[in-house]
N, C-alpha and C positions, 0 to 999 in steps of 0.2 A: 610812761606808766611803769611803775616799779616792777621789775621782773621780766617785762617784755624785752625781746631782743630782735635785732635784724640780722639776717644772714645774707650776705651778698653772694649771689650765684653767677655763673657765667652768662646766663641769659635772663637774669631778673633778680628779685629779692624776695626773701621769705620773712614774714612777721611771725615769730614764735611767741606764743602766750602760755605755754605749759608752765613756765616758772612763776607766773603771776599768782600771788597768794589766793585770790578768789577766782576759781575757774570760770564762773559766770561773767565776771568783769572782764577777764581775759578774752573770752570768746566774743563778748559784746564789742571789743575793740576792733574786730575784723570788719564790722559794718562801716564805720567811718573811714577806716583805711581804704577799704574797697571803693567807697564812693568818691574818695579824693584822688584815687589813682587815675592815670591817663586811660581813657576809654579804649585805646588801642592795645592795652595790655590784657593778657589772658589771666583771669582770676582762677586759681586752683586751690580751693579750700581743702584742708586736711584735718587730721586730729590735732587740735590746738595749734594750727598753723594756717596761714594764708599766704600762698605764693603768688606773686605778681610776675608774669613772665612775658617776654616778647614773642614767644612761640607757644603753641598749644601741645607740643610734643611732651611726652612723659615716658616713664619706664614701661608702662603697659603698651603704648603704641610702638615704642622701640623694640620691645620683645616680640610683638606680633609681626612686625616687619622683618625682623631678623629670622624668625621661624619660617616665614613665607619665603624669604630669599634663599634660605638654606634647605627648604623643603623638609624641615624637621617635623617629626611626628609629635614631639613633646619637648618639654623643658623642665629642668630642675630649678625650683624657685625657693627663695627664703620665705616668701609670704605670698599667699594667694592673691592678695590685693595688688601685687605688682602687675598682674595681667589686666586688672580693671582700670588701670591708669590713674 
């Protein structure tokens, strides 16, 4: 599909559709991609992206674990969504 691109990540791949000229068509691409993916992969939908990963870890879970391990009362974040995972 014109404009869509794949990003290879250390533990998976992300299907980016933000560059697709018609946003509705781009988002609609996630359904067939997700249904064709190996069922053992974790599907992580995002804003104009679908990540298929071999683990369900994300920035939010990593930050929560790091805060717990360090017994930190808080964290400075770029984006509140980082804690949501």
